[in-house]
C-alpha positions, -999 to +999 in steps of 0.1 A: -075+219+198-098+189+193-087+152+196-081+148+159-059+179+158-041+167+189-035+133+172-019+151+142+002+174+164+016+144+184+027+128+151+046+159+142+067+158+174+071+120+176+106+107+166+090+087+138+121+070+124+134+060+159+100+047+170+097+027+137+132+013+141+126+002+177+092-014+168+109-031+138+134-047+161+107-060+184+087-073+154+117-093+142+124-108+177+121-146+178+119-149+216+087-169+224+078-146+253+082-114+233+066-125+200+037-144+217+029-115+240+027-091+211+008-115+189-017-124+216-024-087+224-027-079+187-052-107+179-073-097+209-073-060+203-080-061+166-101-093+166-080-109+139-098-138+122-070-164+121-094-189+104-086-171+071-049-177+073-032-208+058-015-212+092-042-205+117-021-209+148-009-173+157+018-185+181+035-208+156+049-179+136+086-173+138+081-137+149+055-109+149+064-098+113+058-134+100+024-134+117+015-099+105+024-108+068+006-142+071-006-158+039-043-161+034-062-192+022-064-186-016-099-199-019-111-171+003-098-145-021-107-156-057-093-133-084-120-117-105-122-132-140-122-116-174-094-101-194-107-066-190-115-069-153-092-052-128-086-069-094-085-050-061-049-050-049-055-054-011-078-060+018-089-028+035-111+001+026-112+027+000-096+060+012-104+079-020-107+072-057-115+091-088-098+111-115-064+127-114-073+163-121-049+192-127-020+170-117-034+163-082-051+134-063-077+138-037-064+128-002-095+138+019-122+164+018-104+197+013-070+181+007-053+174-026-017+164-033+007+165-062+010+136-086+046+145-095+055+147-058+039+113-051+060+098-079+093+112-065+095+144-085+098+130-120+075+150-143+081+126-172+066+098-151+036+119-139+028+129-175+018+093-182-010+096-156-023+131-161-061+131-165-060+094-155-075+075-126-064+067-090-076+045-061-062+046-026-067+015-004-060+018+034-050-014+051-060-014+088-040-034+114-063-064+113-062-067+075-043-091+053-011-071+045+001-084+012-005-064-020-014-081-053-014-071-089-045-054-103-036-065-138-008-086-154+021-063-159+058-061-168+079-042-143+096-012-159+108+009-129+110+009-091+116+041-071+123+044-034+112+079-021+124+087+014+101+107+037+082+110+069+062+082+086+029+098+095+000+075+102-022+070+071-055+065+087-087+086+080-080+111+108-045+118+096-055+121+060-080+148+070-056+166+093-021+165+076-018+179+041+001+159+014+006+129+037+009+104+009+034+125-009+054+132+023+057+097+037+084+072+027+072+050-002+080+026-030+067+034-065+064+004-088+058+011-125+043-016-149+033-019-185-001-036-188-028-042-213-043-009-201-010+010-206+011+023-178+001+013-142+017+024-110+013+006-077+026+028-048+033+012-014+032+040+012+049+036+045+035+048+078+041+052+115+059+022+130+061+004+096+093-016+099+097-021+061+082-024+027+091-054+006+085-064-031+086-099-044+114-092-069+137-071-047+130-081-011+131-054+015+132-019-001+126+004+029+141+018+050+168+023+024+184+057+017+180+094+024+178+101-013+154+091-041+168+059-057+156+044-090+160+009-104+153+005-142+139-029-152+127-020-187+158-033-205+158-065-184+122-071-194+121-102-173+099-094-143+063-101-152+036-106-125+002-120-133-031-105-122-038-115-086-002-125-078+016-110-048+038-080-057+046-066-022+039-065+015+039-043+045+056-052+078+030-031+098+008-004+082-003+011+055-017+022+021-015+012-015-023+036-043-030+025-079-027+048-109-038+044-146-035+067-175-061+089-191-091+070-205-076+036-197-099+023-171-132+028-152-136+020-115-164-002-103-194+022-099-202+009-064-168+019-050-166+051-029-147+064+001-148+040+031-161+011+009-146-022+024-123-041-001-110-076-005-080-085-025-091-100-058-126-085-060-137-068-092-123-033-089-129-018-124-124-026-161-102-017-190-119+007-214-094+008-242 
């Protein structure tokens, strides 16, 4: 067993939910000694560039979660211009991107996973994206952890899908099959100029929660799949480049579009660094 296989094995035997719950409590603690100790260690270990934050003093944040989800100076993340231009949803790096072929998405070399499973088992939803395009962005610990809209869209549905909390880094993606369709996640469906668009916020090991701007904290929530229908309300519209969600520790954002709707920027490939707001692709219809 090599070190990557050992890392994957340890995740299988780790009490993921308990560990995440404990870390979540620590991350919400407002004790100066607790929060400052963790923040100082984190900034040092991951070489976090606090000069990019609106509030550049790491110890002035209320708790670790506030520091982790810190707002970034907007002038450092200009939103790509043009009605047909698609904005990158998050800082991080491309995990994979490409076409949704035979109802599956590429997770890593040799590993594909089911579109229907990713969306919580609803075949009618997955039908909208068959033959379409996907992009997976991995947010490392040092990154800005808010997720923004690739295009202006009206929210039609939100789905909470319970699941595991495996790590979502490169090693895990290569070692553990179906990790994005097995982990806890929040699926957000929008209607856009390019047709249906899904932004999926995937939880991971020690992720305390996932939040959206319209519903607040969504995970951890329930042991069953839960769906909220916003189509009839028709009153949640988020502009391109505006925040739509955030991670309290972790994780990964996956964007889906329908068949023939968009083309990804040609320079993008696995492991390409990303910045929120950069040109990510274009609408083709």
